[in-house]
ZAMARGU-4260 file (C-alpha; in steps of 0.2 Angstrom, whole numbers, plus 5000, padded with zeros to 4 digits):
<rodrens>
0) 4995/5130/4879 | 4977/5130/4887 | 4971/5147/4893 | 4963/5147/4910 | 4947/5155/4907
5) 4932/5145/4912 | 4921/5141/4897 | 4906/5130/4893 | 4911/5113/4885 | 4905/5109/4867
10) 4890/5096/4867 | 4902/5083/4858 | 4914/5083/4873 | 4900/5083/4886 | 4893/5067/4878
15) 4910/5058/4877 | 4914/5062/4895 | 4898/5053/4900 | 4902/5055/4918 | 4885/5057/4927
20) 4894/5061/4943 | 4882/5064/4957 | 4887/5071/4974 | 4881/5057/4985 | 4889/5060/5002
25) 4899/5073/5012 | 4915/5063/5007 | 4912/5065/4989 | 4909/5084/4992 | 4926/5085/5000
30) 4935/5074/4987 | 4929/5086/4973 | 4933/5102/4981 | 4951/5095/4987 | 4954/5089/4969
35) 4950/5107/4963 | 4962/5114/4975 | 4976/5103/4970 | 4973/5107/4952 | 4975/5125/4957
40) 4992/5121/4964 | 4988/5122/4983 | 5000/5117/4996 | 4989/5119/5011 | 4971/5113/5013
45) 4960/5117/5028 | 4943/5108/5029 | 4930/5113/5042 | 4914/5102/5045 | 4900/5106/5057
50) 4894/5093/5070 | 4881/5085/5058 | 4892/5086/5042 | 4878/5096/5034 | 4890/5111/5032
55) 4907/5108/5024 | 4921/5121/5019 | 4937/5118/5010 | 4950/5132/5010 | 4966/5132/5000
60) 4981/5143/4996 | 4980/5139/4977 | 4980/5151/4962 | 4962/5158/4965 | 4949/5163/4953
65) 4946/5179/4944 | 4929/5188/4945 | 4924/5182/4928 | 4928/5164/4932 | 4918/5165/4948
70) 4903/5171/4938 | 4904/5155/4927 | 4911/5141/4938 | 4895/5134/4944 | 4887/5131/4927
75) 4885/5113/4921 | 4899/5106/4911 | 4910/5122/4914 | 4928/5120/4916 | 4945/5128/4913
80) 4954/5111/4911 | 4949/5104/4894 | 4942/5112/4878 | 4940/5098/4865 | 4938/5079/4862
85) 4957/5078/4859 | 4960/5085/4877 | 4952/5069/4884 | 4968/5059/4878 | 4980/5070/4888
90) 4971/5074/4905 | 4984/5080/4917 | 4972/5087/4930 | 4962/5078/4944 | 4946/5087/4939
95) 4940/5089/4921 | 4922/5085/4919 | 4915/5102/4924 | 4902/5095/4935 | 4907/5096/4953
100) 4902/5114/4958 | 4886/5113/4948 | 4881/5096/4956 | 4883/5104/4973 | 4871/5118/4969
105) 4858/5105/4965 | 4858/5098/4983 | 4865/5112/4994 | 4869/5130/4996 | 4885/5135/4988
110) 4896/5150/4991 | 4913/5153/4984 | 4926/5166/4990 | 4942/5168/4980 | 4956/5180/4976
115) 4968/5176/4962 | 4987/5176/4965 | 4990/5182/4947 | 4988/5195/4941 | 4991/5203/4958
120) 4975/5208/4965 | 4971/5216/4982 | 4953/5212/4980 | 4944/5196/4983 | 4926/5191/4979
125) 4912/5181/4987 | 4898/5173/4976 | 4882/5164/4981 | 4874/5153/4968 | 4856/5147/4964
130) 4851/5129/4960 | 4856/5131/4942 | 4873/5139/4945 | 4867/5157/4942 | 4875/5170/4953
135) 4862/5177/4966 | 4874/5187/4976 | 4891/5195/4972 | 4902/5207/4983 | 4920/5211/4986
140) 4929/5205/5001 | 4946/5205/5010 | 4953/5188/5008 | 4971/5180/5006 | 4975/5173/4989
145) 4967/5156/4987 | 4949/5149/4987 | 4936/5145/5000 | 4921/5135/4995 | 4907/5133/5008
150) 4893/5120/5005 | 4879/5121/5018 | 4862/5113/5020 | 4868/5097/5012 | 4853/5087/5006
155) 4841/5099/5016 | 4828/5098/5002 | 4830/5080/4999 | 4824/5071/5015 | 4824/5054/5008
160) 4843/5055/5003 | 4847/5064/5019 | 4839/5049/5029 | 4848/5036/5018 | 4865/5043/5023
165) 4876/5032/5034 | 4878/5035/5052 | 4889/5050/5056 | 4904/5039/5062 | 4903/5030/5045
170) 4903/5046/5036 | 4918/5052/5045 | 4927/5036/5041 | 4923/5039/5023 | 4930/5057/5024
175) 4946/5051/5033 | 4948/5037/5019 | 4946/5050/5006 | 4959/5062/5013 | 4972/5049/5017
180) 4971/5042/4999 | 4973/5060/4992 | 4987/5064/5004 | 4997/5048/5000 | 4997/5053/4982
185) 5002/5071/4987 | 5013/5069/5002 | 5020/5087/5001 | 5003/5095/5007 | 4999/5102/5024
190) 4982/5096/5030 | 4971/5103/5044 | 4954/5096/5046 | 4941/5103/5059 | 4926/5094/5065
195) 4914/5102/5077 | 4926/5116/5080 | 4940/5104/5085 | 4956/5099/5076 | 4951/5081/5070
200) 4965/5078/5058 | 4982/5085/5054 | 4995/5079/5042 | 5012/5088/5040 | 5021/5089/5023
205) 5035/5077/5019 | 5045/5071/5004 | 5039/5053/5002 | 5024/5042/5006 | 5036/5032/5017
210) 5037/5047/5029 | 5019/5051/5028 | 5011/5034/5032 | 5017/5033/5050 | 5007/5049/5053
215) 4992/5040/5046 | 4995/5023/5054 | 5003/5028/5070 | 5007/5011/5077 | 5021/5009/5063
220) 5038/5018/5061 | 5046/5024/5045 | 5058/5009/5046 | 5043/4997/5045 | 5041/5001/5027
225) 5052/5000/5012 | 5050/5013/4998 | 5055/5010/4980 | 5055/5024/4967 | 5061/5020/4949
230) 5061/5027/4932 | 5052/5016/4919 | 5053/5016/4900 | 5036/5012/4892 | 5036/5001/4876
235) 5031/5016/4865 | 5047/5025/4872 | 5037/5042/4873 | 5046/5049/4888 | 5050/5042/4905
240) 5036/5035/4917 | 5039/5032/4935 | 5034/5019/4948 | 5033/5022/4967 | 5030/5007/4979
245) 5028/5009/4997 | 5028/4991/5005 | 5026/4986/5023 | 5039/4974/5028 | 5030/4958/5031
250) 5038/4954/5047 | 5034/4971/5054 | 5019/4979/5045 | 5003/4971/5040 | 4984/4972/5043
255) 4969/4961/5048 | 4959/4967/5033 | 4964/4972/5015 | 4961/4990/5017 | 4978/4997/5014
260) 4982/4989/4997 | 4980/5004/4986 | 4985/5010/4969 | 4986/5027/4961 | 4989/5034/4944
265) 4995/5052/4940 | 4990/5058/4957 | 4973/5050/4958 | 4969/5035/4969 | 4960/5022/4957
270) 4956/5004/4956 | 4968/4994/4945 | 4961/4976/4948 | 4975/4968/4937 | 4989/4977/4945
275) 4981/4974/4963 | 4981/4955/4959 | 5000/4957/4954 | 5003/4964/4971 | 4994/4951/4980
280) 5003/4937/4970 | 5020/4945/4973 | 5017/4945/4992 | 5009/4928/4993 | 5017/4917/5007
285) 5025/4931/5016 | 5012/4935/5029 | 5004/4925/5043 | 4987/4918/5040 | 4973/4931/5039
290) 4985/4945/5038 | 4985/4957/5023 | 4999/4968/5016 | 5001/4987/5018 | 5005/4992/5000
295) 5004/5009/4991 | 5008/5009/4973 | 5008/5025/4963 | 5011/5025/4944 | 5016/5041/4935
300) 5014/5039/4916 | 5009/5049/4900 | 4991/5054/4900 | 4988/5046/4883 | 4991/5029/4890
305) 4976/5030/4902 | 4958/5027/4898 | 4947/5035/4911 | 4931/5028/4904 | 4931/5011/4913
310) 4920/5018/4927 | 4908/5033/4927 | 4916/5040/4943 | 4933/5038/4936 | 4938/5027/4951
315) 4943/5012/4939 | 4953/5014/4923 | 4961/5005/4909 | 4980/5006/4908 | 4990/5003/4891
320) 5004/4991/4891 | 4997/4982/4906 | 5008/4967/4905 | 5024/4978/4905 | 5018/4987/4921
325) 5014/4971/4930 | 5032/4965/4926 | 5039/4982/4933 | 5028/4980/4949 | 5035/4962/4951
330) 5053/4969/4950 | 5049/4983/4962 | 5042/4971/4975 | 5058/4960/4973 | 5068/4976/4976
335) 5058/4981/4991 | 5059/4965/5000 | 5078/4963/4999 | 5088/4964/5015 | 5097/4981/5016
340) 5101/4995/5028 | 5084/5003/5028 | 5075/4987/5032 | 5085/4981/5047 | 5081/4991/5062
345) 5092/4994/5077 | 5085/4986/5093 | 5090/4996/5109 | 5095/4981/5121 | 5090/4964/5127
350) 5076/4971/5139 | 5068/4981/5124 | 5069/4965/5113 | 5061/4955/5126 | 5047/4968/5128
355) 5044/4968/5109 | 5044/4950/5108 | 5031/4948/5122 | 5020/4961/5114 | 5021/4953/5097
360) 5017/4936/5104 | 5002/4943/5114 | 4995/4951/5098 | 4999/4936/5087 | 5006/4947/5073
365) 5024/4943/5073 | 5029/4962/5074 | 5046/4968/5080 | 5048/4987/5077 | 5060/5000/5083
370) 5057/5019/5086 | 5065/5032/5075 | 5078/5035/5088 | 5083/5017/5088 | 5084/5015/5069
375) 5102/5013/5063 | 5112/5010/5047 | 5117/4992/5044 | 5126/4985/5029 | 5120/4968/5026
380) 5137/4959/5021 | 5146/4950/5028 | 5136/4939/5039 | 5147/4925/5047 | 5140/4910/5057
385) 5149/4909/5073 | 5138/4897/5084 | 5122/4888/5086 | 5110/4892/5100 | 5099/4877/5107
390) 5102/4868/5091 | 5088/4880/5084 | 5096/4897/5081 | 5111/4902/5070 | 5121/4915/5079
395) 5129/4926/5066 | 5142/4940/5067 | 5139/4956/5058 | 5152/4970/5058 | 5139/4981/5068
400) 5132/4967/5079 | 5124/4950/5081 | 5110/4942/5072 | 5099/4927/5077 | 5092/4917/5062
405) 5079/4903/5066 | 5087/4889/5056 | 5071/4879/5052 | 5061/4893/5044 | 5076/4901/5036
410) 5079/4884/5027 | 5060/4883/5024 | 5061/4900/5014 | 5076/4894/5004 | 5068/4877/4999
415) 5051/4885/4995 | 5058/4897/4983 | 5068/4883/4975 | 5052/4874/4973 | 5044/4889/4965
420) 5058/4890/4953 | 5058/4872/4949 | 5044/4860/4954 | 5051/4844/4948 | 5043/4827/4949
425) 5053/4811/4947 | 5049/4793/4945 | 5048/4783/4961 | 5053/4765/4959 | 5046/4754/4967
430) 5030/4765/4968 | 5023/4771/4984 | 5008/4761/4990 | 4995/4771/4999 | 4979/4764/5007
435) 4961/4771/5008 | 4963/4787/4998 | 4947/4797/4996 | 4941/4803/4979 | 4946/4821/4984
440) 4964/4815/4989 | 4966/4806/4972 | 4960/4822/4963 | 4972/4833/4973 | 4987/4822/4969
445) 4983/4822/4951 | 4981/4841/4951 | 4998/4843/4958 | 5005/4832/4943 | 5008/4816/4953
450) 5006/4800/4943 | 4993/4789/4953 | 4986/4772/4948 | 4974/4760/4957 | 4984/4746/4964
455) 4970/4736/4972 | 4953/4737/4979 | 4958/4750/4992 | 4976/4754/4988 | 4984/4766/4975
460) 5002/4766/4968 | 5011/4783/4967 | 5023/4782/4953 | 5030/4800/4953 | 5035/4811/4968
465) 5043/4828/4971 | 5061/4826/4969 | 5066/4834/4985 | 5055/4822/4995 | 5061/4806/4987
470) 5076/4803/4999 | 5065/4805/5015 | 5061/4791/5026 | 5044/4799/5029 | 5039/4801/5011
475) 5023/4792/5013 | 5017/4805/5027 | 5023/4819/5016 | 5012/4813/5001 | 4997/4811/5012
480) 5000/4829/5018 | 5000/4835/5000 | 4984/4825/4996 | 4975/4835/5010 | 4971/4850/4998
485) 4976/4867/4992 | 4984/4874/4977 | 5001/4871/4970 | 5009/4885/4981 | 5001/4877/4997
490) 5008/4860/4992 | 5025/4868/4989 | 5024/4876/5007 | 5020/4860/5014 | 5034/4851/5005
495) 5047/4865/5010 | 5041/4864/5028 | 5043/4845/5029 | 5060/4846/5020 | 5068/4859/5030
500) 5081/4855/5043 | 5072/4853/5060 | 5075/4863/5076 | 5085/4852/5087 | 5097/4847/5073
505) 5115/4850/5076 | 5124/4860/5062 | 5143/4862/5059 | 5150/4880/5055 | 5150/4876/5036
510) 5132/4870/5036 | 5126/4886/5046 | 5136/4897/5034 | 5128/4888/5019 | 5111/4892/5025
515) 5115/4910/5029 | 5122/4913/5011 | 5107/4905/5003 | 5094/4914/5014 | 5102/4931/5010
520) 5099/4928/4992 | 5080/4924/4993 | 5067/4935/4986 | 5057/4937/5003 | 5070/4935/5017
525) 5060/4943/5030 | 5047/4929/5033 | 5045/4911/5030 | 5030/4905/5019 | 5019/4905/5034
530) 5023/4923/5038 | 5034/4920/5053 | 5049/4932/5055 | 5066/4923/5051 | 5079/4934/5060
535) 5082/4946/5074 | 5096/4959/5074 | 5106/4966/5089 | 5117/4980/5084 | 5134/4985/5093
540) 5126/5001/5098 | 5112/4992/5106 | 5124/4981/5116 | 5134/4996/5121 | 5119/5005/5128
545) 5114/4990/5138 | 5131/4987/5145 | 5134/5006/5147 | 5151/5005/5139 | 5150/5024/5135
550) 5151/5029/5153 | 5167/5037/5159 | 5176/5027/5172 | 5173/5040/5186 | 5155/5041/5183
555) 5153/5022/5182 | 5162/5020/5199 | 5151/5033/5207 | 5165/5046/5209
</rodrens>
């Protein structure tokens, strides 16, 4: 067990850490101080910033520091969190390099006030430090248990670095991003952030990231996200790991930029490029063009499975058993996108639905959301086809209401996933004859695996075609569409779109039911491969509110 007295690190450990961390901005000051607060088991963090961001203060209700620790905490490579080289293989804290406070003394004035919780002490202490981390002022003070660190005159003696800082608005944005990322990894914290004597940001403690994210992205509701938490066995079988995935449902929650696809490991937001690519691949063809997923992935695993030496600032790491983790992430995405009671919101009534649809159409982002009051519990099964509306929508009866399913895009989703599972090319006899194909069109068809031969001076024979397209009368147009470019997934989307039943096609009850049954089993039932929403739900309680069926007879008759 590690004792918690602050001591200098041995030279061998200092060399192996090789961090070279430099405080480069106000955001990095806040990050380092907040991580220290979390390592001290704080549950409440208050941040105060002056108007120019040259003075920053982080106060916490953590364990606090003793007088002896306060006297040593600003020396270089001084920490209570590791002792030897072997400790680098089992890091369980956010800070461990022993550089943060010392680095701050190099570019600012540093003051620390603290009172330890244990042993019980009625006295706190205030320390001010010199450029090298030496104590230059020490006194006893009255303070609640915890720690308050004040960094002032930031970069005052470094005019070149001060002038090179981004605009204040950009610095605030970086601070906000830092706080949000830490908060998502630690949703049980209370945050209060003041800027220029005004409350700038407040986050209340919750149990899961799903409950926290709507406080950060206020345009979304809790029901717009799906949360998966599952225990994972790593191949070495040394205890349980855990995976948390928070995913914006693609028909309701997405972004114009890729700024909310984030990964964290053991409480720290880090870059995991290989895992991020798995997330992107798993959500491909679920969002409209130029939209990006909202995704928060947090992996909890044994410290010895993590190598922190991928990046000097520890913002990018190596993860053991990477392929195993990628498979687990793929499974979690599949679980998150299944239709269930948490992913089907209750819509209040027809007028509300109309307003939501108009708003979504104006924005062009296909969102249909419900307020927290409107959210209801819906079980998915059974879903029974009862009618066809305008030969476009399947009307389905559900024990708690009515669903409208757009037949073409539901069928498109079914076919697309079938094509993904088995992209089958078959011989076409006699071969298709196409005229005037450009070189790029020829190369595209060859990339997709189609057998193509020159048949004349300006004609080509297509001898193999996708099996699903073979019976179609418009197969020549379909092959020309495939030759226009794109990867295999794009070709499969085009094939699925062309092969799906058209709107305006009459369907009998069994045909409608077959589509519903197959659609419910797809991996991504919320949207078509182009990102359009497939279904809209109207619950019985919504209808009852609209038709005022809960009124008593006397009241409804004006008595």
